[in-house]
Phi, psi and omega in degrees: 000118187299324184294340182270349181294134182256104185296340179281344183052053192306305185290315185294335184277005185234067182293339179268014174284072184205173177269148185302325184294342174294321178290318180294323178292320178302317178290329175295318175300317181298316181294331180275000181075024185246011188300329185264006179290135178291138181220155178228133178239156174232140176250130183201173172236157186269330182223143176295143185286161173064019181072016182269189182243009180210161170216145179267129176292131180208159180098005183301313184299317180292322178295318179297318178299318180298312183295320184287328188256357186298126174192130175279128179263174186305316182296325179294316181295321179297319179292318177304318180300329182282343182247350178285160178308146185296340181267016175298132182292126178304327182299330181297317180283322179295325182282352175079020182307320182268010189277314179072189180184164187287348178280352184277142162077176176210163183216138175238154177190173176288152172294143177304133179097354176289144179279077175168180178208123176202140176225137174243139179229131175248147176180202176262159182297323190243322189303106182072358188055034193312308172280347187257023174244069193289330188303324177299299177300324179300313181293328179289319179288346175292353172303336178302329181297314179297313182299319180291319177300316178297321179296321176299315180296323177295319179297321178294316184289333185082175187283343188272323182288138175275137180244129179240124175280126182218047186251017183307317183289345180261351186286159177278078176087169183299319179297319177297324178294316179295319178300312182298318180296319182293310190272344168291326176294317178300322182285352174130357175291157183273341181178187183216156173277352186280109184295324181296326177295328175290318182291314187271327189241357179076019178286132176301133185251137179210165179183173180240237175213162186259162177298331180298325178297317182291313184288345179289342180262138178258340185105348179272352183290145177245117180301137179299330177216094182278003186275138180226132179278154177300153182300327182285350178085359180241145180105166184289152174288150186237143175286102186295318182299318179293320179296323179297320180296323177296314181293328181300320178301314182292319182293315181296322176297319179295322183271356181074033180245157171281145183296343180274351184288314179299139185292125182293328178293320177297318180295320178296323178295317179296319179297317179299317180293321180294323177293325179284323185223071183295334178270358181225034182289133175215157184236139171264113197269345194251020180296321181241285177216125181300309187285317188267349182224302185301312181295308181296323178294317179297313182298320180298316180289317181298319181287327175295319177294322182299325177299334180262006175094013180256154176238130174295148186256351178162173174226161177228143173244136187227017179198165177078194178282098188296320181296311181295317180296322178298321177298315182293318179297318179297321178298317177298317180298317182294318180292322178292322179299319179288318182297317186257007176056052177234085189303321185295339182297331182294336185244024176301128182298139178249120177254148178227154176204170176131077175050052183278122177252187184299319182294314179293324178298317178300321179294317182289337184266000184296160180301134180093353178294141179264007179282134180256322184227135183237120178264126183235132181243273186307317187291341177260322187277334181257352180047061187298335179289332178199099187283354179221141179282332180078036177294148174230159186223109192233146174288130180239345179200144173226127181058031179083357180259135184292147175233142183220134174276117177257131182213162179289344177264105184303327182296334184264002173290146182258165177261123188276160169088161175286131190232161170238159181226142182221150176251127181259134184236152175277178182297332180271008180086000179289150181276125179270303179187171174252146182240132169254133178216167177291144184299333182285345182284148174294145181295151176297150182246143175300135181084353181268134178283132182240139172260122187230163179241099179300141179298131179087352180267154179267343183237155176279170176219166176243142181222141175236094184285147174275333179219151179228131179239124173290141185260319185271130180241145178278117183257325184228134175217125181051040176079003183245144174293135179272337175202156180298141177283140178294148177290166178298318180296321177295319180294323178298314179297320179295322179298315180294322176295316181298316180295326180293339180277343176291147178290156177304327180293328179278330179281344181304133187275334178248128180048056180285160169287128184289133178289135189272135172238132184232157177256147174292162179300322182290319178292320178297322178295322178295317178301314181297320182294316181290327175297319181293331180278349183286180181302139181270000000 
């Protein structure tokens, strides 16, 4: 998809986006004569974020770009030489041990939007540390945190409310802003205010106007051309500002206000915006007073535009009790629609914003709410409930032999060996559990009884799936794409479908039932054997 191409090549252009010890280890492998040994790493997280039972896989496109384009150039190697220990052998750098190239390795992972996250990378131990330079891929796969956070917000809002990401100014830098805009859309938001996300990633872009626009007008300004032609293109042009003043008298009389109460600067701002965008006129109602200024000024401009065949597209509230104000605004719109015989006025969309978190979103999304669009910034882009996904990247095999990290903390022990993953489903299409098994094992078959070991359980269980879905797909081999990557819009649709297949107990945001992951008997036996061989 052309719109998703990033001409800056952000991830691929940063081969030194890593920790120094990755370079020292790469040179250590080279010095030990092990640089060309085949190795396999896995990237995963230990717990689903936000106390939930799912996470959406995200960051596939950026990881693939990183893997395909990774290469240390002369300037990179020169800088590494300046920060490596002084006794680093010059031959190591001259020989290109840490440089790597796009022909190395292969990578498998979940499709973007799948409810889980795992990436496997194969390569050599040292050239470029291709599988062994984890901070770059780790930070890219942390995009799952944003996507999962957005999915939670979508579940709270329900399918009817429109969600707009508008947190660019709150993000940790421009890259963080672009990431948040991209992956909040994948997670279920309808669009973003971030124009760059539209240009580079194809995210639908939307926005309103700021209070600064309104307060910049005093009311003394005279539009250079206040004339506006009818929407149909036929008929004489009309002085919109003068028409608005006529309507203001009628609107104020209807609302029981004096015509002098609405702020003239706010009205001038609305007229200016309407002249610039008569087919997209919208009003920000709370700069001064919603009831005594914002509403009458908006209605006067909207009704003047209606006489010329235009329809206002919405209003926004950005302070106060948003739910209550939306109810009151909707009531005013309905009464004005009846009074002035303008039916569409009753259903003008109402947008709200103002540091909306999960609790406030639930309130705004409740039954009977008159809010149509909810703009969320800080709570989606910074993930305040959990600012890090906690991804880890661990060695699981060298030269075809399994490797396992043994530690006194059972939670930090790793699962050894090259693995495959499958999702088991019931006859009704419901998700039963996911299975990890050794890659050498035959895949599970539908209708076949399986003995499995659920993670964290002391006893095995038996399952007979009606359907089996392989989870890990080969995306990169020898630097080449194995299949086209899905577009962002396709991944978004797939994410929503995937979430709909989870049971309500798994989608529950508070105290959910944990989704089960189990090991095959052969993988569990390997884990037990390596544990037994470890330190006593």
